N, C-alpha and C positions, 0 to 999 in steps of 0.2 A: 386505641385510637391513631397512634403514630403509624402503627404497621398498615391500617386502612389509609390512612393520607398518602403513604408511601405507594400504596399499591394503586390507589387511585391516579396518582402522578404518574406513575410509570404505564399504566394501562392507556391514559390519556396521550402520553408521548407515542405509544407503540401505535395507537391507531391513527394519530397525526401521521407519523411518519408512512405508515402503510397506506394511507389513503393518497398521500402525495407520490409515492411511488408507483402505486397502481395505475393513477390517472395520468402520470406523466409519461410512463414507459409501456402502458398498457391500453388503457381506454383511448386517449387521445390519438395516438397513431393508428390506433384501428378504426377511429372515424375516417380517416384518409385514405385507408388501406384499397388494394385492388379488391380484397373480398368484399368491403362494404360497397365499391361502386357495382361489384358484381350483383350483390343483394338488391342494391336499389335499381338496377337494371340501367345503370349509366355507362357509356363507353368511356367517357373522359371525366375529368373532374367535375362535379356538380354542386348546386346551390345547396343541396340536401345534406352532403357530408359536412359541411361546415356549420349548417342549421343544426345538424344532431350534436356536433362537438360544443356548440354553444349552449345547447339545452345540458348536457352533461356537465359542462363547466360551470354552468350555474350551481348545480348540485355540490360539484366539487367545493366550490368555494363557501357555499354554506356549511358544508362540514368541516372543511379548515377554519372557518369564524368560530364555530361552535368550540372546536378543541382549542382554539386560541383563548378563548373566553373561560374554558375550564382551566386551563394551564395558568391563568392570571389568577382567577380564584383559588386555584391550589398553592400557588406561590403565596398569596395573601392569607390564607389558610395555616401553611406552615409556619409563615412568620408570626401571626398571632396566637395559634394554639400552641405550638412547639417551642416558641420563644427563639426561634433561629436567628442569628445575627444577619444584617442587610448582606445579600449577596447581588452585587452590581452586576457582575458579569451574566449571572442567569437572568436577572430581570431585564437586562438589555438585550440578551438573546430573544427572550419571550416576546418584548415589545418589537424587536426588529423582525422575527417570523410574521408576527400579526400585522406589521407595516406592510411587508411584503404582499401578504394575503389581501390586505385592503387595495394594495395597488394593482394587483392582479383582478380582483373582482370589480372595482369601481373605474378602472382605466383599461386595462388590456382586453378583459372580455367584452365589454360594450363595444370598443373599437374594432374589435374582430368581427363582432355581429354587423356591426355598419358597413365595414369593408366587405364582407361576404354578400351582402344585400347590394350595395353598389356595383360590385364586380358584376353580378348575373342581370342587374336591371339597368345598367348603363347603355344607352343606344348607340353611342358612338365607340368604336372600337379602342381609341386612345384613351377613353375614361375607363374602359374595361380593363386595359393593359396597367393602367395607375392604378386602379383598385386592387387587381390581383398582385402587384408589387407590394401595395401597402399590407395587404393581407398576410403576404408572405413573412415581410419583415416583423410585423406584430406577433404573427406565429412562433416565430424563431426567438424573439424578445420574450413572450411567454413561456416558452419552454427554459430559456437560460433564467428566467425569475423562479420557475418549479425547481431546477436544478440547485439554485442558491438555497430555496427553501428545505429542499431535502438535506442539503450539507449542514444546515442550520440543525434541523431536526435530528440528525445522526448525532451531532454534539450534544443536543438537548437529552436524547434518549440514554447517551452514554453517561451524561452526568446524573440523571433520574435514577439510573440503575446502579449506581456506586452506591457504596456503604455511606450512611448519613453522616453528615459534618456533626461536630460535637455541639450540643446543645447549649443553650445560653442559662437555663435556669435549672435543669435537671442533668445530673451526671449520668452517663450510661451505666448499666448495671455490669458488673463484673463477676464471672463465674471462677469459683477456685477449683483449682484441678486435683 
């Protein structure tokens, strides 16, 4: 059971990290790329690039939250089943990553969607320019949050992949040579 728990924890950490890297450095930039504009038939930036990124970002945050819940459940299972002593840093890291994901899902992503809509629906040029500026700032802020999440996940994967800490109730088996 301990091998299974470790495997699930490491697999979840790897999926969580891979999702964050793929979205931050692959999917999101592709939504705003020249290739996307050419595919959509737009000569300049269009509403649809931001709308597509918003739909994909919704799915991204759903996966990230699911991985966060699995990480919290895994941490609790390790503590209850294996009798591991409390690890404040690991718990703080998981909660911090979960909080950053919630920030992105509940604050950044909806604000990006609203700014994109306002940018292309505004009648006055000053309103359009203001919405475009706020969209750009939010996009950069979202990217910074994602990079922070990736940094935390690298630490989390590294810690999950290390050999297990000493167990509280059970001593590890030692092999004689």
